[in-house]
C-alpha positions as CSV (number, residue, x, y, z in Angstrom):
1,M,113.5,78.8,109.0
2,G,112.8,81.0,106.0
3,Q,115.7,83.4,106.3
4,R,118.2,83.5,103.6
5,V,121.8,82.8,104.5
6,G,124.5,83.9,102.1
7,P,127.7,85.9,101.7
8,E,125.8,88.8,99.9
9,P,125.3,91.9,102.0
10,R,121.7,93.1,102.4
11,K,120.6,95.7,99.9
12,Y,118.6,98.6,101.1
13,R,116.3,100.5,98.8
14,S,117.2,104.1,98.4
15,N,113.8,105.2,97.1
16,I,111.8,104.6,100.3
17,F,111.3,108.4,100.9
18,I,110.0,110.2,97.8
19,K,109.9,114.0,98.1
20,G,106.4,115.4,97.5
21,R,104.6,112.1,97.8
22,R,103.2,112.8,101.3
23,E,102.1,116.3,100.4
24,N,100.3,114.9,97.3
25,L,98.5,112.2,99.3
26,T,97.4,114.7,101.9
27,G,96.1,117.1,99.3
28,E,94.1,114.3,97.7
29,A,92.6,113.5,101.0
30,F,91.5,117.1,101.4
31,L,89.9,117.0,98.0
32,K,88.0,113.8,98.8
33,Q,86.3,115.5,101.8
34,R,83.4,117.8,101.3
35,F,84.4,120.7,99.1
36,S,84.8,123.6,101.4
37,E,87.0,126.7,100.8
38,T,89.5,125.7,103.5
39,N,89.9,122.2,102.2
40,L,90.5,123.5,98.7
41,K,93.0,126.1,100.0
42,Q,95.0,123.4,101.9
43,A,94.9,121.0,98.9
44,F,96.1,123.8,96.6
45,E,99.0,124.6,99.0
46,L,100.0,120.9,99.3
47,F,99.8,120.3,95.6
48,T,102.0,123.4,95.0
49,T,104.6,122.1,97.5
50,S,104.5,118.6,95.9
51,A,104.9,120.1,92.4
52,N,107.8,122.1,93.6
53,Y,109.5,118.9,94.7
54,N,109.0,117.7,91.0
55,F,106.6,114.9,92.1
56,A,104.7,114.1,88.9
57,Q,101.3,113.3,90.4
58,G,101.4,116.5,92.4
59,Q,102.1,118.5,89.2
60,V,99.1,116.8,87.6
61,N,96.8,117.5,90.5
62,L,97.8,121.1,90.6
63,A,97.2,121.4,86.8
64,Q,93.8,119.9,87.2
65,M,92.9,122.5,89.9
66,Y,93.9,125.2,87.4
67,I,92.0,123.6,84.5
68,N,88.8,123.1,86.6
69,G,89.1,126.4,88.4
70,R,89.0,124.9,91.9
71,Y,90.0,127.6,94.4
72,V,92.0,129.4,91.7
73,E,91.0,131.2,88.6
74,K,91.0,129.0,85.4
75,S,94.2,129.3,83.6
76,L,95.4,126.9,80.9
77,K,98.8,128.6,80.8
78,K,99.5,127.9,84.4
79,A,98.1,124.4,84.0
80,L,100.5,123.7,81.2
81,Y,103.4,125.3,83.1
């Protein structure tokens, strides 16, 4: 009936939960809303948390905020860091 039968044990993926991914997605949602100061502040905090978890896309989004000067002062040094 469509289910596999065999002696092999079922393999579970270990990468279901990726640290920093949820924070990055929530931060992106705040940026997509109207640009208000509170949304930018929350997005910055979430991207910082995501970047601290070493999530690559969170690091990129945080760097873009520093490059464009959204909510923070423009700083290429901090963006490269």
